[in-house]
KEKOLNU-885291 format. One record per residue (C-alpha): residue in three letters; x, y, z. Coordinates in steps of 0.001 Angstrom, whole numbers, plus 524288, in hexadecimal, padded with zeros to 5 digits. Example, Ala and Ser with C-alpha at 12.3 -4.5 7.8 and 13.67 -1.06 7.14 Angstrom:
<nodes>
{node 'ALA'; {8300C; 7EE6C; 81E78}}
{node 'SER'; {83566; 7FBDC; 81BE4}}
</nodes>
This chain:
<nodes>
{node 'MET'; {1A7B3; 4690D; 49DD1}}
{node 'PRO'; {1A568; 4647B; 49049}}
{node 'ILE'; {1A766; 47102; 48A9B}}
{node 'ASP'; {1B220; 47D05; 48C6E}}
{node 'VAL'; {1AF5F; 487ED; 49421}}
{node 'GLY'; {1B6E6; 4952A; 4944E}}
{node 'PRO'; {1B769; 4A3E5; 48F43}}
{node 'VAL'; {1BBF7; 49F6A; 4823C}}
{node 'TYR'; {1AD8D; 49B54; 47F1B}}
{node 'GLU'; {1A82B; 4A81A; 4828F}}
{node 'GLY'; {1A08F; 4ADC0; 476A6}}
{node 'GLU'; {19DDC; 4A21F; 4716A}}
{node 'ARG'; {19150; 4A21C; 469A9}}
{node 'ILE'; {1882F; 4978B; 466FF}}
{node 'ARG'; {17E7C; 49856; 45B0A}}
{node 'SER'; {171A4; 4922F; 45A1E}}
{node 'ASN'; {1768C; 487B1; 45104}}
{node 'GLN'; {180F4; 484E5; 459ED}}
{node 'MET'; {17848; 48381; 4682E}}
{node 'TYR'; {1735D; 47935; 46E20}}
{node 'VAL'; {16AFA; 48054; 477DB}}
{node 'GLU'; {1671F; 48E51; 47BFA}}
{node 'LEU'; {16437; 49314; 4892F}}
{node 'GLY'; {15DEC; 49FC1; 48BD8}}
{node 'GLY'; {15E71; 4A943; 481DD}}
{node 'PRO'; {15413; 4B2DB; 479D2}}
{node 'LYS'; {14A64; 4A70E; 47737}}
{node 'ILE'; {1492B; 4A24C; 4857E}}
{node 'GLU'; {14065; 4A9A4; 48E93}}
{node 'LYS'; {14705; 4A940; 49B93}}
{node 'HIS'; {15655; 4A65F; 49F36}}
{node 'PHE'; {15F05; 4ACBD; 4A763}}
{node 'GLU'; {16C3A; 4AC21; 4AF4E}}
{node 'LEU'; {16E27; 4B052; 4BBFD}}
{node 'VAL'; {1798A; 4B092; 4C5E8}}
{node 'LYS'; {175C8; 4B0FD; 4D54E}}
{node 'VAL'; {17E98; 4B409; 4E1CA}}
{node 'ARG'; {17ADC; 4A8BC; 4EB7C}}
{node 'ASN'; {17ED9; 4A5A2; 4F953}}
{node 'ALA'; {1889F; 499E8; 4F7F2}}
{node 'LYS'; {17FC4; 490B6; 4FF72}}
{node 'GLU'; {1751F; 492D5; 4F570}}
{node 'ILE'; {17AFC; 48C9E; 4EA32}}
{node 'GLU'; {18449; 48095; 4E6DE}}
{node 'ASP'; {1903B; 48408; 4DF90}}
{node 'GLY'; {19312; 47CAB; 4D441}}
{node 'LYS'; {1849B; 47965; 4D2C6}}
{node 'VAL'; {17D04; 478E2; 4C50B}}
{node 'VAL'; {16DEA; 4783D; 4C46B}}
{node 'LEU'; {16599; 47594; 4B81D}}
{node 'HIS'; {155A3; 4794A; 4B767}}
{node 'GLY'; {15195; 474E0; 4AA11}}
{node 'PRO'; {157B9; 46CCD; 49F4D}}
{node 'ASP'; {166FE; 46A7C; 49DAE}}
{node 'LEU'; {16E24; 46CC2; 491CE}}
{node 'LYS'; {16EA1; 45ECB; 48CDB}}
{node 'ASP'; {15F7D; 45EDC; 48DA2}}
{node 'MET'; {15D1C; 46A39; 4853E}}
{node 'GLU'; {15A7A; 4682E; 476DC}}
{node 'GLU'; {163C9; 46CEF; 46C2A}}
{node 'GLY'; {15EC4; 47AA7; 467F4}}
{node 'SER'; {156DB; 47D74; 47366}}
{node 'ARG'; {155DA; 489CB; 47B89}}
{node 'HIS'; {1532A; 489E7; 48B83}}
{node 'PRO'; {15242; 49302; 495FE}}
{node 'ILE'; {15EEB; 49552; 49D46}}
{node 'GLY'; {160AA; 49961; 4AB95}}
{node 'ILE'; {16D08; 499D9; 4B177}}
{node 'LEU'; {16D8F; 49DA9; 4BFAE}}
{node 'VAL'; {17BA3; 49E35; 4C59B}}
{node 'GLU'; {17CCF; 49F0A; 4D444}}
{node 'VAL'; {1893A; 4A360; 4DB01}}
{node 'ALA'; {18E5A; 4A558; 4E8AC}}
{node 'GLY'; {19BBD; 4AB46; 4EF34}}
{node 'LYS'; {19E9C; 4B3A0; 4FA37}}
{node 'GLU'; {1A205; 4C005; 4F152}}
{node 'LEU'; {1967B; 4BE23; 4E817}}
{node 'GLU'; {18BFE; 4C832; 4E925}}
{node 'GLU'; {17EB9; 4CB0B; 4E14C}}
{node 'ASP'; {18561; 4D578; 4D8B1}}
{node 'LEU'; {18C84; 4CB08; 4D1A9}}
{node 'GLU'; {18125; 4C2A3; 4CC96}}
{node 'ALA'; {17F74; 4CA57; 4C11B}}
{node 'VAL'; {18E1A; 4C9AA; 4BD7C}}
{node 'PHE'; {18F00; 4BB13; 4C000}}
{node 'GLU'; {182EB; 4B8F0; 4B7C3}}
{node 'ARG'; {18944; 4BFDE; 4AC5D}}
{node 'ARG'; {194F5; 4B6AB; 4ACB6}}
{node 'ILE'; {18AAB; 4AB00; 4A9E0}}
{node 'HIS'; {18CC8; 4B0E6; 49B52}}
{node 'GLU'; {19B2D; 4AFFC; 49C06}}
{node 'PHE'; {19D09; 4A328; 4A2EB}}
{node 'THR'; {19275; 49BB9; 49A16}}
{node 'ASN'; {199A7; 4A07E; 48DCF}}
{node 'PHE'; {1A51F; 49A87; 49207}}
{node 'ILE'; {19F23; 48DC2; 48F19}}
{node 'ASN'; {1A3B6; 4880B; 480CB}}
{node 'GLY'; {19637; 485FC; 47A20}}
{node 'VAL'; {18CF9; 48E40; 482DC}}
{node 'MET'; {1894C; 49CF1; 47FFA}}
{node 'HIS'; {183C6; 4A67F; 488F4}}
{node 'LEU'; {17D73; 4B39A; 48568}}
{node 'ASN'; {17860; 4BEA1; 48DBF}}
{node 'GLN'; {173BF; 4BE34; 49BC7}}
{node 'ARG'; {168F8; 4BED6; 4A5EF}}
{node 'TYR'; {15BED; 4BAB2; 4A095}}
{node 'THR'; {16148; 4BB6E; 492AB}}
{node 'ASN'; {16BA1; 4B0D3; 4935D}}
{node 'TRP'; {16DA7; 4A908; 4871C}}
{node 'MET'; {175A9; 49C60; 485FD}}
{node 'ARG'; {1791D; 49287; 47C1F}}
{node 'ILE'; {17ED6; 48457; 47D6E}}
{node 'SER'; {185E8; 47F94; 47065}}
{node 'LYS'; {183BF; 4724B; 46AB5}}
{node 'THR'; {191F7; 47030; 46BA3}}
{node 'ALA'; {191EB; 47293; 479CA}}
{node 'ILE'; {1876B; 46868; 47BA7}}
{node 'GLU'; {18EA5; 45F1B; 472D7}}
{node 'LYS'; {19A29; 45F41; 47C37}}
{node 'GLY'; {19248; 45CA3; 487CB}}
{node 'PHE'; {18DEF; 46A59; 48E00}}
{node 'ASN'; {18015; 46661; 48F3B}}
{node 'SER'; {17DAC; 46999; 49E72}}
{node 'PHE'; {17AA7; 47699; 4A59C}}
{node 'ASP'; {181D9; 46FFC; 4B0A6}}
{node 'MET'; {18DEF; 47243; 4A79F}}
{node 'MET'; {18C33; 4803C; 4A5C9}}
{node 'GLY'; {1875F; 482FD; 4B47E}}
{node 'THR'; {1955A; 47CF0; 4B8C8}}
{node 'ILE'; {19C33; 4857B; 4AE92}}
{node 'LEU'; {1966F; 49275; 4B345}}
{node 'ILE'; {199AD; 48E5F; 4C23C}}
{node 'ARG'; {1A6E2; 48BC3; 4BE53}}
{node 'LEU'; {1A8CE; 49785; 4B758}}
{node 'PHE'; {1A0D5; 4A04E; 4C0AF}}
{node 'LYS'; {1AA80; 49B14; 4CB77}}
{node 'ALA'; {1B68E; 49C36; 4C3EF}}
{node 'GLU'; {1B51C; 4AA61; 4BEFB}}
{node 'LEU'; {1AEAF; 4B063; 4CA29}}
{node 'PRO'; {1B5AA; 4AA7F; 4D6BF}}
{node 'ILE'; {1ABE5; 4B16C; 4E04E}}
{node 'ILE'; {1A1A9; 4A7E2; 4DC9D}}
{node 'GLU'; {1A2CC; 49D31; 4E4DB}}
{node 'LYS'; {19742; 4946A; 4E20C}}
{node 'CYS'; {18FF1; 493DE; 4D5C1}}
{node 'GLN'; {1840B; 48CF0; 4D19F}}
{node 'VAL'; {17C8A; 48CA4; 4C3F0}}
{node 'THR'; {16E82; 48A22; 4C13E}}
{node 'PHE'; {16867; 4894B; 4B312}}
{node 'TYR'; {15A68; 48984; 4AF4C}}
{node 'THR'; {157CF; 4851A; 4A23A}}
{node 'ASN'; {14849; 482E9; 4A110}}
{node 'THR'; {13D5B; 48C83; 4A179}}
{node 'LYS'; {136C1; 488FA; 4AEB6}}
{node 'ASP'; {14284; 48866; 4B6EE}}
{node 'ILE'; {148AA; 4957B; 4B155}}
{node 'GLU'; {13C3D; 49D65; 4B604}}
{node 'LYS'; {13F4D; 49F72; 4C3E2}}
{node 'PRO'; {14ECC; 4A306; 4C34D}}
{node 'TYR'; {14A53; 4AA7B; 4B68B}}
{node 'LYS'; {142B7; 4B3AA; 4BE51}}
{node 'ILE'; {14CBB; 4B418; 4C907}}
{node 'ALA'; {157C3; 4B877; 4BF31}}
{node 'LEU'; {14F69; 4C3AA; 4BA0E}}
{node 'ASP'; {14DCE; 4C85F; 4C7B0}}
{node 'ALA'; {15BB8; 4C892; 4CA90}}
{node 'TYR'; {15F07; 4CF6D; 4BDA2}}
{node 'ASN'; {15342; 4DAAF; 4C124}}
{node 'LYS'; {1597B; 4DC55; 4CE51}}
{node 'ARG'; {167FB; 4DE20; 4C994}}
{node 'ASP'; {1634C; 4E86A; 4BEC1}}
{node 'GLU'; {159E5; 4EF6F; 4C87A}}
{node 'ARG'; {1666D; 4F272; 4D10F}}
{node 'ALA'; {16DF8; 4F71F; 4C53A}}
{node 'ARG'; {16427; 50096; 4C136}}
{node 'GLY'; {165F5; 509B1; 4CBC9}}
{node 'LEU'; {1742E; 50D0F; 4C930}}
{node 'HIS'; {17968; 515C1; 4BDFD}}
{node 'ASP'; {18697; 517FE; 4B841}}
{node 'SER'; {18796; 5244F; 4BE2B}}
{node 'ASP'; {187EB; 51DED; 4CBDB}}
{node 'VAL'; {193E3; 5156D; 4CA01}}
{node 'ASP'; {1A290; 5185F; 4C74C}}
{node 'MET'; {1A59B; 509DC; 4C0ED}}
{node 'PHE'; {1A085; 5035C; 4B57B}}
{node 'TYR'; {1A1CB; 4F61A; 4B18C}}
{node 'GLY'; {1A3D7; 4ED76; 4A40D}}
{node 'CYS'; {1A1F9; 4DFE4; 4A060}}
{node 'VAL'; {1A8CD; 4D6BE; 49577}}
{node 'LEU'; {1A0DC; 4CAC9; 49717}}
{node 'CYS'; {19BBD; 4CB32; 48A49}}
{node 'GLN'; {1A856; 4CCCE; 4827D}}
{node 'SER'; {1A857; 4BE24; 47E8D}}
{node 'PHE'; {19CC4; 4C210; 476DB}}
{node 'ALA'; {19F2C; 4D105; 4742E}}
{node 'PRO'; {1AEC6; 4D3C0; 47567}}
{node 'THR'; {1AD28; 4E23D; 4748D}}
{node 'HIS'; {1A29E; 4E2D3; 47E77}}
{node 'VAL'; {1A419; 4E926; 48B85}}
{node 'CYS'; {1987D; 4EB27; 493E1}}
{node 'CYS'; {1985A; 4F7E2; 49B52}}
{node 'ILE'; {1902C; 4F6A4; 4A845}}
{node 'THR'; {18BF0; 5024F; 4AF65}}
{node 'PRO'; {180BF; 50470; 4B879}}
{node 'ASP'; {17816; 50AD4; 4AC8C}}
{node 'ARG'; {17CE1; 50076; 4A2F4}}
{node 'MET'; {17E55; 4F191; 4A6F5}}
{node 'SER'; {183A9; 4E790; 49FA0}}
{node 'LEU'; {17CE5; 4E4A8; 491A6}}
{node 'CYS'; {17965; 4D756; 49755}}
{node 'GLY'; {1712B; 4DD13; 4A127}}
{node 'SER'; {176A0; 4D479; 4AC1E}}
{node 'ILE'; {1832D; 4DC4B; 4B1F0}}
{node 'ASN'; {17F20; 4EAA8; 4B7AF}}
{node 'TRP'; {1899C; 4F381; 4BE64}}
{node 'PHE'; {18858; 4EBC6; 4CB71}}
{node 'ASP'; {18A3C; 4DF17; 4C58E}}
{node 'ALA'; {19677; 4E3F5; 4BCEE}}
{node 'ARG'; {19C1B; 4EBE1; 4CA3C}}
{node 'ALA'; {19B67; 4DF27; 4D2B1}}
{node 'ALA'; {1A0C0; 4D599; 4C6A0}}
{node 'SER'; {1ABFA; 4DF68; 4C499}}
{node 'LYS'; {1B038; 4DE6D; 4D393}}
{node 'VAL'; {1AFC7; 4CF46; 4D343}}
{node 'ASP'; {1B616; 4CD74; 4C78B}}
{node 'PRO'; {1BEEB; 4D965; 4C3A3}}
{node 'LYS'; {1C4D9; 4D0FF; 4B82D}}
{node 'GLY'; {1B78C; 4CC0E; 4B2DD}}
{node 'PRO'; {1AF4A; 4D07B; 4A754}}
{node 'LEU'; {1A8AF; 4DC18; 4B06A}}
{node 'PHE'; {1B199; 4E686; 4B345}}
{node 'GLU'; {1B28A; 4F52F; 4B846}}
{node 'ILE'; {1B1D6; 4FFFC; 4ADF8}}
{node 'PRO'; {1B4F5; 50D8D; 4B49D}}
{node 'PRO'; {1AC11; 5171C; 4AD6C}}
{node 'LYS'; {1B6F5; 52124; 4AD73}}
{node 'GLU'; {1B2D4; 52F80; 4A7F8}}
{node 'CYS'; {1A58E; 53048; 4A14F}}
{node 'ILE'; {1A6BC; 53545; 493AF}}
{node 'ASN'; {19868; 535F7; 49168}}
{node 'GLU'; {18F0F; 53500; 49B4D}}
{node 'LEU'; {18311; 5343C; 49384}}
{node 'ALA'; {188C1; 529A5; 48A90}}
{node 'GLY'; {18E35; 521A4; 495B4}}
{node 'GLU'; {19BC3; 5235F; 49001}}
{node 'TYR'; {1A825; 5214C; 499F8}}
{node 'VAL'; {1B650; 520C5; 49831}}
{node 'GLY'; {1B844; 5140E; 49F5A}}
{node 'ILE'; {1AD45; 50CE1; 49871}}
{node 'ASN'; {1B39E; 51037; 48B4E}}
{node 'GLU'; {1C022; 50C42; 49020}}
{node 'THR'; {1BBCA; 4FEF6; 49517}}
{node 'MET'; {1B4D7; 4FCE6; 487DF}}
{node 'LYS'; {1BFD1; 4FEA6; 47F53}}
{node 'LYS'; {1C88D; 4F5D7; 48813}}
{node 'ARG'; {1BE2B; 4EA4A; 489C3}}
{node 'SER'; {1B99A; 4EB79; 47AA7}}
{node 'LEU'; {1C751; 4EB0B; 476F1}}
{node 'GLY'; {1C615; 4F900; 47010}}
{node 'ASP'; {1BAA1; 4F749; 46955}}
{node 'ILE'; {1B195; 4FED1; 47047}}
{node 'GLU'; {1B6D5; 50C1B; 475C6}}
{node 'ARG'; {1AAA0; 512E2; 479A6}}
{node 'ILE'; {19D54; 5106D; 47F58}}
{node 'TYR'; {1918C; 5192D; 482C3}}
{node 'LEU'; {18AA0; 511E6; 48EA4}}
{node 'TYR'; {17E08; 5190A; 48CBD}}
{node 'SER'; {17BF7; 51773; 47DCA}}
{node 'GLY'; {1782B; 50DD9; 473D6}}
{node 'MET'; {17BAD; 51692; 468E9}}
{node 'GLU'; {189F5; 51D4E; 46AD5}}
{node 'TYR'; {19522; 5145D; 46F3D}}
{node 'PRO'; {18B5D; 50A5C; 474B0}}
{node 'HIS'; {18EBC; 5003E; 47EA8}}
{node 'THR'; {1929D; 4F2D7; 47829}}
{node 'SER'; {18A81; 4E76F; 47745}}
{node 'CYS'; {18DB5; 4D9BA; 47B72}}
{node 'GLY'; {1835D; 4CF6C; 47803}}
{node 'CYS'; {17D5E; 4CD53; 48546}}
{node 'PHE'; {17543; 4DA3F; 4863A}}
{node 'GLU'; {167CD; 4D988; 48959}}
{node 'ALA'; {16207; 4E1BF; 47FFE}}
{node 'ILE'; {1655A; 4EA0A; 473BC}}
{node 'ASP'; {1632D; 4F8FF; 47376}}
{node 'PHE'; {1633D; 4FBEC; 46475}}
{node 'PHE'; {1601F; 508D8; 45D0C}}
{node 'ILE'; {15535; 50B31; 45578}}
{node 'PRO'; {15888; 515C7; 44B39}}
{node 'GLU'; {14B4C; 5167E; 4455B}}
{node 'VAL'; {1460B; 51D2F; 45211}}
{node 'ASN'; {152C7; 521C7; 458BA}}
{node 'GLY'; {1503B; 51950; 46367}}
{node 'HIS'; {15467; 50C76; 46AA2}}
{node 'GLY'; {14F15; 4FED2; 46B24}}
{node 'ILE'; {150B8; 4F4A4; 47434}}
{node 'ILE'; {150D7; 4E62A; 473A4}}
{node 'ASP'; {1543A; 4DC4B; 47E6F}}
{node 'ARG'; {157A4; 4CD87; 47BAE}}
{node 'ASN'; {14BB6; 4C80C; 47FB6}}
{node 'ALA'; {1442C; 4CDF9; 475B2}}
{node 'ASN'; {13AE8; 4C68D; 46DEB}}
{node 'SER'; {1398F; 4CE95; 461F1}}
{node 'ILE'; {142B5; 4D7B2; 45932}}
{node 'ALA'; {144FA; 4E54E; 45C58}}
{node 'ILE'; {13FE5; 4F117; 455E9}}
{node 'ASN'; {14BBD; 4F113; 44CDB}}
{node 'GLY'; {14780; 4E4AC; 4480E}}
{node 'LEU'; {153CB; 4DE69; 44D9F}}
{node 'ALA'; {151B9; 4D23B; 4581D}}
{node 'PHE'; {15AB4; 4D3A9; 464B6}}
{node 'SER'; {162E0; 4C9F2; 45FCC}}
{node 'ALA'; {165E6; 4D03E; 452F4}}
{node 'MET'; {16A46; 4DD53; 459E9}}
{node 'ALA'; {171F8; 4D555; 463F8}}
{node 'ASN'; {17AEA; 4CF38; 459DC}}
{node 'SER'; {17DDC; 4DDF7; 454E8}}
{node 'THR'; {17EE1; 4E459; 46352}}
{node 'GLY'; {18600; 4DBBD; 46A7E}}
{node 'GLY'; {19503; 4D66A; 46813}}
{node 'GLY'; {19B4E; 4E242; 46F1D}}
{node 'ARG'; {1965A; 4EC35; 463CB}}
{node 'GLN'; {19465; 4FB52; 4668D}}
{node 'LEU'; {18994; 4FBA0; 45E77}}
{node 'ALA'; {18122; 50942; 45EE3}}
{node 'GLY'; {1734A; 5065E; 45EE9}}
{node 'PHE'; {173CA; 4F80E; 463E5}}
{node 'ASN'; {1773C; 4F729; 47269}}
{node 'GLY'; {176E0; 4EA60; 47A6C}}
{node 'ILE'; {17146; 4EE78; 4874F}}
{node 'SER'; {16C17; 4EA21; 49477}}
{node 'LEU'; {15DD3; 4EB4D; 498E7}}
{node 'GLN'; {1624D; 4F2C4; 4A56D}}
{node 'TYR'; {1687A; 4FD8B; 49CE3}}
{node 'ILE'; {15C8D; 50098; 49575}}
{node 'SER'; {1568D; 50576; 4A328}}
{node 'SER'; {16427; 50D3F; 4A6DA}}
{node 'PRO'; {162EC; 51CBC; 4A544}}
{node 'LYS'; {16E2A; 51C19; 49D92}}
{node 'PHE'; {1684D; 51323; 49360}}
{node 'GLN'; {16D40; 51917; 484C1}}
{node 'LEU'; {16C41; 5251A; 48B73}}
{node 'TYR'; {175F9; 52BFD; 48355}}
{node 'ASP'; {16EFD; 527A2; 47759}}
{node 'ALA'; {1629B; 52D21; 47C1C}}
{node 'VAL'; {1685C; 53AAE; 47FE6}}
{node 'GLN'; {16E15; 53ACF; 4720B}}
{node 'VAL'; {16121; 53B3B; 46BA7}}
{node 'GLY'; {15AF9; 54439; 47634}}
{node 'LEU'; {154AE; 53A19; 47F7C}}
{node 'GLU'; {15626; 53ACF; 48DD2}}
{node 'ARG'; {15676; 52BB6; 490DF}}
{node 'GLY'; {15BCE; 51EBC; 48A16}}
{node 'ILE'; {14F6D; 5178E; 48B81}}
{node 'ASP'; {14925; 522C8; 482C9}}
{node 'LEU'; {14F87; 51DCC; 476D5}}
{node 'VAL'; {149BE; 51082; 47771}}
{node 'VAL'; {13E96; 50F36; 46E68}}
{node 'TRP'; {13D67; 50069; 46EAA}}
{node 'MET'; {13F0C; 4F424; 477DA}}
{node 'ASN'; {13B37; 4E598; 47502}}
{node 'SER'; {12F34; 4E3D8; 47F0D}}
{node 'GLY'; {1350B; 4DA09; 487E6}}
{node 'LEU'; {13F6C; 4E3C9; 48A8E}}
{node 'LYS'; {1361A; 4EF65; 48C87}}
{node 'GLU'; {12EF5; 4E6B7; 4961C}}
{node 'ARG'; {13A31; 4E36B; 49D97}}
{node 'LEU'; {13F83; 4F1B3; 49EF0}}
{node 'LYS'; {131CF; 4F8D0; 4A0B4}}
{node 'GLU'; {134A7; 4FBCA; 4AF95}}
{node 'PHE'; {140F7; 501F2; 4ABA4}}
{node 'ILE'; {13D00; 50AD8; 49F33}}
{node 'PRO'; {1380C; 51766; 4A158}}
{node 'LYS'; {12896; 5187F; 4A0A3}}
{node 'ASP'; {12919; 52428; 497AA}}
{node 'ILE'; {130ED; 51C06; 48DAF}}
{node 'ILE'; {12D19; 50DAE; 48F4F}}
{node 'ASP'; {11FB7; 50E37; 48766}}
{node 'LYS'; {12754; 515F9; 47C8F}}
{node 'ILE'; {130DC; 50AB1; 47A32}}
{node 'ALA'; {12A1A; 5014A; 46EFE}}
{node 'THR'; {12C5A; 4F2FD; 470AB}}
{node 'GLU'; {12920; 4E7CE; 465B1}}
{node 'ASN'; {11B83; 4E833; 46B7F}}
{node 'GLU'; {11895; 4F594; 465C5}}
{node 'ILE'; {122F3; 4F6C2; 459EB}}
{node 'THR'; {12893; 4EDBF; 45187}}
{node 'ASP'; {12D0B; 4F5DE; 445D2}}
{node 'ILE'; {13660; 5000D; 4460D}}
{node 'ASN'; {12F6B; 5093C; 43CEC}}
{node 'ASN'; {12432; 50A24; 4462D}}
{node 'LEU'; {12C91; 50D46; 4519B}}
{node 'LYS'; {12EF8; 51ABF; 44E9C}}
{node 'ASN'; {11FA7; 51DA1; 44EAF}}
{node 'TRP'; {11E28; 5158C; 45B6A}}
{node 'LEU'; {12897; 51E86; 462DA}}
{node 'LYS'; {121B8; 52A3D; 45D43}}
{node 'GLU'; {113D2; 526B7; 46235}}
{node 'ASN'; {119A8; 521BB; 46F16}}
{node 'ASP'; {1214E; 52FBB; 4711E}}
{node 'HIS'; {12F55; 5276A; 472BB}}
{node 'PRO'; {13A5B; 531B6; 47686}}
{node 'ILE'; {141CE; 52BF1; 46B1A}}
{node 'THR'; {13872; 533E6; 46216}}
{node 'LYS'; {13E47; 54083; 466A5}}
{node 'THR'; {14B2B; 53C40; 46173}}
{node 'TRP'; {14694; 53A94; 4531B}}
{node 'VAL'; {14A28; 54471; 4486A}}
{node 'ASP'; {14173; 54466; 43B4B}}
{node 'VAL'; {148AE; 54397; 42FB9}}
{node 'GLU'; {14297; 55121; 42AC3}}
{node 'GLU'; {148CA; 55780; 436F9}}
{node 'VAL'; {156B9; 551AE; 43454}}
{node 'GLU'; {1561E; 554C7; 42565}}
{node 'GLU'; {151EA; 5630E; 42950}}
{node 'GLU'; {15DE6; 564A5; 43110}}
{node 'ILE'; {165F9; 55F2B; 426FE}}
{node 'GLU'; {161FB; 56814; 41C11}}
{node 'GLU'; {162E0; 573E2; 426A3}}
{node 'TYR'; {1718F; 57042; 428D4}}
{node 'GLU'; {1737A; 56D3F; 41A06}}
{node 'GLU'; {16FA9; 57A99; 41661}}
{node 'LYS'; {1793F; 58013; 42077}}
{node 'GLY'; {183B0; 577A0; 41C37}}
{node 'ALA'; {185A3; 575CC; 42B17}}
{node 'MET'; {18C51; 56A1E; 4323F}}
{node 'ILE'; {18082; 56195; 43848}}
{node 'PRO'; {1819C; 55FBF; 4470E}}
{node 'MET'; {17C77; 55276; 44A4E}}
{node 'GLY'; {17990; 54F9A; 45833}}
{node 'THR'; {170D9; 54407; 4564C}}
{node 'GLN'; {16889; 54456; 448D3}}
{node 'THR'; {15DC6; 53A9A; 445B5}}
{node 'MET'; {15967; 53816; 437D1}}
{node 'SER'; {14E62; 52DB1; 435C2}}
{node 'LEU'; {15029; 5295D; 4287C}}
{node 'PRO'; {1470E; 51E97; 42082}}
{node 'GLY'; {14C76; 5115D; 41D7B}}
{node 'VAL'; {14D07; 50C6E; 40F5F}}
{node 'GLY'; {140BE; 508F7; 408C8}}
{node 'GLY'; {13996; 51014; 414F6}}
{node 'ILE'; {13B2C; 50509; 41CF8}}
{node 'GLY'; {140B9; 50837; 42BD3}}
{node 'GLY'; {14B12; 51394; 42B80}}
{node 'PHE'; {15600; 51824; 432A0}}
{node 'LYS'; {15C17; 52382; 439AD}}
{node 'ILE'; {16A05; 529F0; 4389A}}
{node 'ILE'; {16E8F; 52EF2; 446AC}}
{node 'LEU'; {17A84; 53928; 44625}}
{node 'LYS'; {17EB8; 53C15; 453A8}}
{node 'ASN'; {18A5E; 5461E; 457A8}}
{node 'CYS'; {18E71; 54842; 449ED}}
{node 'LYS'; {190B5; 55226; 43FEB}}
{node 'ILE'; {18B64; 55221; 431F1}}
{node 'HIS'; {18F1C; 55AD8; 42667}}
{node 'ALA'; {1895E; 55798; 418C7}}
{node 'ASP'; {186BE; 55FB3; 40BE3}}
{node 'THR'; {17978; 55816; 40B36}}
{node 'ILE'; {171D9; 54D82; 41111}}
{node 'ILE'; {167E2; 546F6; 40923}}
{node 'ILE'; {15E28; 53D6A; 40E61}}
{node 'LYS'; {1582F; 53555; 40410}}
{node 'LYS'; {14CE8; 52B7B; 40449}}
{node 'ILE'; {151D8; 51E39; 3FD69}}
{node 'ASP'; {146DD; 51A3E; 3F380}}
{node 'SER'; {1477E; 50AD1; 3F1A0}}
{node 'LYS'; {14005; 50B95; 3E5C8}}
{node 'LYS'; {14869; 50D23; 3D9E7}}
{node 'LYS'; {1435F; 515AF; 3CDF2}}
{node 'LYS'; {140B2; 50EF5; 3C25D}}
{node 'SER'; {1480D; 5142B; 3B708}}
{node 'LYS'; {13E47; 51823; 3AAF2}}
</nodes>
């Protein structure tokens, strides 16, 4: 091979000015990666097939579809392992010097650098050969391996549909199991090359952020490769059932994040939230102006209601950070009964989905069969509301459950005055104050949870941007 291959190159970033060609990604409609277990007689070991233009035939700076089908065979292989092997495409492709791979499933995104092309890495046959060798070397239970690439819009149509059907089948199976039904959780550190402090906790109600590994997949992977990137997490004592806090998970997070993360709530995006890597399918973000949450997925064609694009929020959300109000999530988690349940109960709601006030239209359409009928029409999209200042009125008009959590400024001021007269400590369970923004544009809320405040006087003044002229 004309280029080096090894774990040392994981995490390599290829910027647009360094890129020779881009494969898949947000600007290409259809792309995928899929692993299928086959009968040994159905595939040819070591074979690489290409449908579409090869790397050497692509123009510099161009973008193309990419479909990667890896077919494997072996006596000990079973269908449950497909998703686990599939996620290893991300790892193994990043072993190649001059190749960057992000995401998974139908959101995969690759860049090949100019330097790699100049060195002679100009064929998918080389890439396929590398993948085959790594799969067989790292996972000895694979006896035969064949790789097929699709790089044009015509040939990718049929395998793309097959891939989507396979993903849906896996997800449907996982929906029937819940955290209370099992006595073992799992962890994944495949993304630590990009997010060193991130540890993905996988439970029946909370699959991997990338959306590609559910509880069944993680269980199978930990048995086949006990020393691999997926491992068991004994939950041990449950500290807080509503929040989804477990002794075993906290211990694992602290150990695997090198002490950076000590505590997480599985079912909260606001208090001790789960860390985010960079491969998450969507971002759940807090909207303080209405005390609700918005969700945008990486396929969104428009900016979110808060004025930010997915890419802008992803830069702040990812990297293994524990950032309240910005959480990378899988789409499957949105349909879970545990979705941000702790946050919902804290503001007087019964379901996490009742916190959601905005979604991009493509995501809402995709999830419509999993969103309760009594709330789906009350969730705004960019087709109804594009201005955050108008969102509050829209939610009122549509009687969204979040409106029950709002506290008027006048009510808060009356409570403050009453306690001020008594000179008493102010017990604050959850108080929300809506305050106008500077110059009358936008606004913000101050939310105080589980705290006590004692002050001689609280003064809230309107800021006048017009300076008085001296006479």
